C-alpha positions in Angstrom: 80.2 110.4 103.3 76.3 110.7 103.2 75.9 110.6 106.7 78.1 113.8 107.1 78.4 115.5 103.5 80.4 118.5 105.4 83.1 116.1 106.7 86.7 117.2 106.2 90.0 116.1 107.7 91.4 118.4 110.1 94.2 119.7 107.8 91.4 120.4 105.1 90.0 123.0 107.3 90.9 126.7 106.6 91.8 127.6 110.0 94.1 124.3 110.6 97.7 124.8 112.3 100.3 122.4 112.5 100.9 121.1 116.2 104.7 121.8 116.0 104.2 125.1 113.9 105.7 125.9 110.5 108.9 124.0 109.6 110.8 127.2 109.4 109.5 128.8 112.5 111.1 129.4 115.7 109.2 126.4 117.2 110.1 124.3 114.2 113.6 125.0 114.7 113.8 123.5 118.0 111.9 120.5 116.7 113.7 119.1 113.4 117.1 119.7 114.5 116.6 117.7 117.6 114.7 114.9 115.8 117.4 114.5 113.6 120.1 114.4 116.3 117.9 111.6 118.3 117.7 109.5 114.7 121.2 109.8 114.5 122.1 109.0 118.0 119.7 106.2 118.5 120.2 104.4 114.6 123.8 105.4 113.9 122.4 106.3 110.5 121.9 102.5 109.8 118.0 102.7 109.3 116.9 104.0 106.0 113.5 103.6 106.9 113.5 105.9 109.8 115.6 108.8 107.8 113.1 108.4 105.4 110.0 108.7 107.7 111.7 112.1 109.0 112.5 113.4 105.7 109.1 113.0 104.1 107.4 114.6 107.1 109.9 117.6 106.9 109.1 118.1 103.5 105.7 117.0 103.3 104.7 119.9 106.1 105.9 122.6 103.5 103.6 121.3 100.8 100.0 120.8 100.0 98.3 117.3 101.2 98.3 115.9 97.6 101.9 116.9 97.0 103.1 115.8 100.5 101.4 112.2 99.7 103.3 112.0 96.6 106.7 112.7 98.5 106.0 110.2 101.3 105.2 107.4 98.3 108.4 108.1 96.7 110.5 107.8 99.8 108.4 104.3 100.4 109.1 103.2 96.9 112.9 104.0 97.6 112.9 102.2 100.8 111.1 99.0 99.4 114.1 98.9 96.7 116.6 99.5 99.2 119.3 96.3 100.2 117.8 96.7 103.5 114.4 95.6 102.6 115.4 92.5 101.0 116.8 91.2 104.1 
């Protein structure tokens, strides 16, 4: 931090834009339904971690970073407690 006191993450920059656009935008509406369909096609809904990843990203993109990280950590904790994680 001392070497570069003005360093910021890309998402902390005021002009940051998501590469895929906002979730509820024409571009987002092309990405998220397809991502969900690919997940279901490839996993038959048998991998809760993959579903949690998609859910946390989808929800997190609509929130400020601090809240998005809280959402992600809750999904992670839920997966850690799942029966699949015990195997």
